[in-house]
C-alpha positions in Angstrom: -271.2 146.1 0.3 -270.9 143.0 2.2 -269.5 140.5 0.3 -269.9 136.5 1.3 -266.4 134.6 0.7 -267.2 131.0 -0.4 -263.6 129.0 -0.2 -263.5 125.6 -1.9 -260.2 124.8 0.3 -258.4 127.0 3.7 -255.7 126.1 2.8 -255.6 127.7 -1.1 -252.8 130.6 -0.2 -254.0 131.9 -3.3 -258.1 132.2 -1.7 -256.4 133.8 1.2 -255.1 136.6 -0.7 -257.9 137.7 -2.4 -260.1 138.4 0.0 -257.3 140.5 2.1 -257.8 143.5 -0.6 -261.5 144.1 0.3 -261.2 143.9 4.2 -258.4 147.0 3.5 -261.4 148.6 1.2 -263.6 148.4 3.7 -265.5 146.3 2.3 -268.1 144.2 5.1 -266.8 140.3 4.2 -268.3 137.4 5.5 -266.0 133.7 5.1 -267.4 130.9 4.8 -264.4 127.3 4.2 -264.0 124.3 3.4 -261.2 122.3 5.3 -259.1 119.9 3.5 -256.7 119.3 5.7 -256.2 117.8 9.2 -253.7 120.8 9.4 -256.0 123.6 9.4 -253.3 126.3 10.3 -253.0 128.7 7.1 -250.3 131.5 8.0 -252.1 134.5 5.7 -255.0 134.2 7.3 -255.4 136.7 9.6 -260.1 137.4 9.7 -262.6 135.7 10.6 -263.6 132.7 9.3 -266.5 129.5 9.6 -265.6 126.2 8.7 -268.6 125.0 7.4 -267.5 121.0 6.2 -264.6 119.1 6.2 -263.2 116.9 3.3 -260.3 115.5 1.8 -259.1 115.6 -1.6 -259.4 111.7 -1.7 -263.2 112.1 -1.2 -264.3 111.8 -4.6 -266.7 114.3 -5.6 -269.9 112.6 -5.8 -269.5 111.5 -2.0 -268.9 115.8 -1.5 -272.8 116.5 -2.6 -274.2 115.3 0.4 -271.5 117.9 2.6 -271.8 120.6 -0.6 -275.8 120.2 -0.1 -276.2 121.2 3.4 -272.9 123.8 3.5 -275.0 125.4 0.9 -278.3 125.6 2.4 -276.8 127.8 5.2 -275.7 130.6 2.4 -278.8 130.6 1.1 -279.6 132.1 4.2 -277.3 134.9 4.4 -278.0 138.2 2.3 -275.3 139.9 0.9 -275.2 142.4 -2.1 -272.3 139.7 -3.9 -271.2 136.5 -3.7 -267.7 135.5 -4.3 -266.7 131.9 -5.4 -263.9 130.0 -5.5 -264.1 127.0 -7.9 -266.3 125.3 -10.0 -268.3 122.6 -7.4 -269.1 126.3 -5.5 -270.3 127.3 -8.5 -273.1 125.1 -9.7 -274.0 124.1 -6.1 -275.0 128.1 -5.1 -277.0 128.2 -8.8 -278.6 125.3 -7.5 -279.6 126.8 -4.0 -279.3 130.1 -4.5 -280.6 131.4 -7.6 -281.1 135.2 -8.9 -278.6 136.1 -6.4 -275.2 137.8 -7.9 -271.8 136.7 -7.9 -268.5 136.8 -8.7 -266.6 133.1 -9.6 -263.6 132.7 -9.3 -261.0 129.0 -11.4 -258.1 127.9 -10.9 -258.7 124.6 -12.6 -260.9 123.1 -15.7 -261.6 120.9 -12.9 -264.0 118.7 -14.8 -261.7 117.8 -16.9 -260.0 114.8 -14.3 -263.3 113.2 -14.9 -263.0 110.0 -16.7 -266.1 110.1 -19.0 -266.4 111.5 -22.2 -270.0 112.3 -22.0 -269.9 113.6 -18.0 -266.8 116.1 -19.1 -269.1 117.6 -22.1 -271.9 118.0 -19.6 -270.2 119.6 -17.6 -268.1 121.6 -19.6 -271.7 123.1 -20.5 -272.9 123.6 -16.8 -269.6 125.5 -16.5 -269.5 128.1 -19.3 -273.5 128.9 -18.5 -272.1 130.0 -14.6 -269.1 132.2 -16.8 -272.8 133.5 -18.4 -274.3 134.0 -15.3 -272.0 135.4 -13.6 -271.4 139.0 -12.9 -267.5 138.9 -14.0 -265.3 135.2 -13.8 -261.8 135.2 -13.2 -259.9 132.8 -15.1 -255.8 132.5 -13.1 -255.0 131.4 -16.8 -255.2 133.3 -20.1 -254.8 129.6 -21.2 -258.6 128.2 -19.4 -260.4 131.5 -21.6 -258.6 129.5 -24.2 -259.8 126.1 -23.4 -263.1 127.6 -22.9 -263.7 130.4 -25.5 -261.0 130.0 -28.4 -259.5 133.5 -28.8 -263.0 135.4 -28.2 -262.7 136.6 -24.4 -266.1 137.5 -23.0 -267.0 141.1 -22.1 -267.6 139.6 -18.0 -264.2 137.7 -18.3 -260.8 139.0 -16.9 -257.5 137.0 -16.4 -255.7 137.9 -13.3 -252.9 135.4 -12.6 -251.6 133.5 -9.7 -249.2 135.9 -8.8 -247.1 135.1 -5.5 -249.1 137.6 -2.2 -247.3 140.7 -1.4 -245.8 139.1 2.3 -243.6 137.5 0.2 -241.1 140.8 0.0 -242.0 140.6 4.1 -238.9 137.6 3.7 -235.3 138.8 2.1 -233.9 136.7 -0.7 -231.2 134.6 0.7 -227.5 133.2 -1.8 -227.7 130.0 -3.1 -226.2 127.6 -0.9 -222.6 126.1 -2.4 -223.5 122.9 -2.5 -221.2 121.5 -5.4 -223.3 119.6 -7.7 -226.4 120.0 -9.7 -230.0 120.4 -7.6 -233.2 119.6 -9.0 -236.1 120.0 -6.9 -239.8 120.2 -6.6 -241.7 122.4 -4.7 -245.0 122.1 -3.5 -247.7 119.2 -3.4 -245.7 115.8 -3.9 -248.1 114.0 -7.0 -248.4 113.8 -10.7 -246.0 110.4 -12.7 -244.5 113.0 -14.8 -242.4 115.1 -11.4 -241.5 110.8 -10.3 -240.2 109.4 -13.9 -238.6 112.9 -14.2 -237.0 112.3 -10.9 -236.1 108.5 -11.0 -234.3 109.2 -14.2 -232.2 112.5 -12.7 -231.1 110.4 -9.4 -231.1 107.1 -11.6 -229.0 108.2 -14.2 -227.4 111.4 -13.1 -225.6 109.1 -9.4 -223.4 112.6 -9.4 -225.9 115.4 -9.0 -229.2 115.9 -6.5 -232.6 115.6 -6.3 -234.7 118.0 -3.8 -238.6 117.6 -2.8 -240.1 120.0 -0.6 -244.0 119.8 -0.4 -246.5 116.7 1.1 -248.2 114.3 -0.3 -251.1 114.8 -2.2 -253.1 111.8 -1.1 -251.7 108.3 -0.1 -251.7 107.3 -3.3 -248.9 109.6 -4.0 -246.8 108.4 -1.2 -246.9 105.3 -2.8 -246.0 106.1 -5.9 -243.3 108.1 -4.0 -241.8 105.9 -1.9 -239.4 103.7 -4.5 -237.4 107.6 -4.9 -236.4 107.6 -0.8 -234.3 104.4 -1.4 -232.1 106.6 -3.9 -229.2 108.0 -2.3 -229.0 111.4 -4.1 -233.0 111.2 -3.6 -234.4 113.8 -0.5 -237.2 114.5 1.1 -237.9 117.4 3.3 -241.4 117.9 4.0 -244.2 120.8 4.6 -243.0 123.9 4.3 -244.8 127.1 4.9 -245.5 129.9 2.6 -244.3 132.5 2.3 -242.1 132.3 4.7 -240.0 129.5 3.7 -239.3 129.7 0.4 -236.3 131.8 0.3 -234.6 129.3 2.4 -235.9 126.7 -0.4 -235.5 128.5 -3.5 -231.7 128.8 -1.6 -230.7 125.0 -1.8 -232.0 124.5 -5.3 -230.3 125.5 -8.7 -233.5 124.5 -11.3 -237.1 124.2 -10.2 -239.1 121.1 -11.8 -242.7 122.2 -12.3 -243.3 119.2 -15.3 -247.2 118.0 -14.5 -248.8 115.3 -16.3 -250.1 116.6 -19.7 -252.9 113.5 -19.4 -254.8 115.9 -18.0 -256.0 119.3 -19.8 -256.2 121.2 -16.6 -252.6 121.1 -17.0 -251.9 121.6 -20.7 -254.3 125.1 -20.2 -252.9 126.0 -16.3 -250.9 129.0 -15.4 -249.3 127.8 -11.9 -248.7 130.1 -9.5 -244.8 128.6 -9.7 -243.7 130.1 -13.1 -244.0 133.6 -10.6 -242.5 131.7 -7.9 -239.1 130.4 -9.7 -239.2 133.9 -11.5 -238.7 136.0 -8.1 -236.3 133.9 -6.4 -234.5 133.8 -9.8 -234.4 129.8 -10.5 -235.2 128.7 -13.5 -238.3 126.6 -14.0 -238.7 123.1 -15.8 -242.3 122.7 -17.5 -243.6 119.9 -19.1 -243.4 120.5 -23.2 -247.2 120.7 -25.5 -248.9 123.0 -22.5 -249.4 126.7 -22.0 -247.3 127.0 -19.5 -244.6 126.1 -21.4 -245.2 128.9 -24.4 -244.5 131.4 -21.1 -241.8 129.8 -19.9 -240.5 129.7 -23.8 -241.8 133.2 -24.6 -240.4 135.4 -21.3 -236.8 133.5 -21.3 -237.2 131.8 -18.2 -236.5 127.9 -18.6 -237.0 125.0 -20.7 -239.3 122.7 -21.6 -239.3 118.8 -21.6 -241.1 115.5 -21.8 -240.6 113.7 -18.2 -242.1 110.7 -19.4 -238.9 110.2 -22.2 -236.0 109.3 -21.0 -233.8 110.2 -23.4 -235.8 113.7 -22.9 -235.1 114.5 -19.7 -231.5 113.0 -20.2 -230.8 115.6 -23.4 -232.3 118.7 -21.5 -230.2 117.5 -18.1 -227.1 117.2 -20.4 -227.3 120.8 -21.4 -227.9 122.1 -18.4 -224.6 123.7 -17.7 -223.8 126.1 -15.3 -222.9 128.8 -18.5 -226.7 128.5 -18.9 -228.0 128.4 -15.2 -226.3 131.6 -15.2 -227.6 132.7 -18.2 -231.2 132.1 -17.3 -230.6 133.3 -13.5 -229.5 137.0 -14.8 -231.9 137.1 -17.4 -235.2 136.3 -14.4 -233.3 139.1 -12.5 -234.0 141.5 -15.0 -237.8 141.0 -13.9 -238.7 143.8 -11.5 -240.3 141.6 -8.2 -243.6 143.9 -8.2 -244.4 142.1 -11.6 -244.4 138.9 -10.5 -246.2 139.5 -6.9 -250.0 140.4 -6.8 -251.6 143.8 -7.9 -254.8 143.7 -6.9 -256.5 147.3 -7.2 -257.4 146.8 -10.6 -259.5 143.5 -10.6 -260.7 144.2 -7.3 -262.0 147.8 -8.6 -263.6 145.6 -10.9 -265.3 143.6 -8.7 -266.3 146.3 -6.5 -268.1 148.2 -9.0 -270.8 145.8 -9.9 -272.5 147.2 -6.0 
């Protein structure tokens, strides 16, 4: 069996970890990827990848089309038993230039929900659902995405594969929490969203005795400018990029709670189940998320954190006032009851589903 993988971003750890089980199973693989950063290196990649285009996240989708078109003309010339496509833009272009060829579609975002025009969003939703119907198999990283598209009914060719951690995380042992004498909340990942800024600003201003720590790079220059005022606050710290999974144990050893309160103005955020949920459980660090989201439902159901309206100062203050050492210990003790294997990717089931399509 030969599978062609097409990655919308070479920097996506999730996409890279999806490919490895197929290589281990002896499947012939060809991997094409678009590069989204000047930092091409991805520590998880240990197989050949051909970069077929480069653009940053700031480039609007319409301006990406000529590059995508020329790149997919090359992909269309490659024969394979199956094509594995990551992302809506990849699958829509594939259907235009490779009609009738069998494919698996994996979606980790509702990309079109970020568009400003309601009409364009409806058209893109229709095209997305058509791509799902035409796929041999569609994999969603969140049960919330199935709910968004289809309500309570799951089509036969749709499967949820949560974005759990790569098994390589177990190569780096957990570290004990550092003794730092004050409450520390951290953000770990791509730095963006006004909700994250608002929470950190309120937290640092209202609680000068506590600390907020950012680990990661800014998603765009616009985000860097938005967060720049926080650098003037004496209890707010920016540590820059880190390597995943190598540095995660050290990062989480430095914080008591992790903030993942993304902006609910975006529909995608309301339905997503981010990898950060599984990361927080693995590293025994309670999570703070946005109210009114599928993620908040999960966090409440599993008892691993709290939800907040990050744009409402009094909601933030009420939450922080309740973050006692006793509550933190209670959450951590509960997280320790989760087997580590339950938050690490177990590819056998869904990989078999893909291989059975041949």
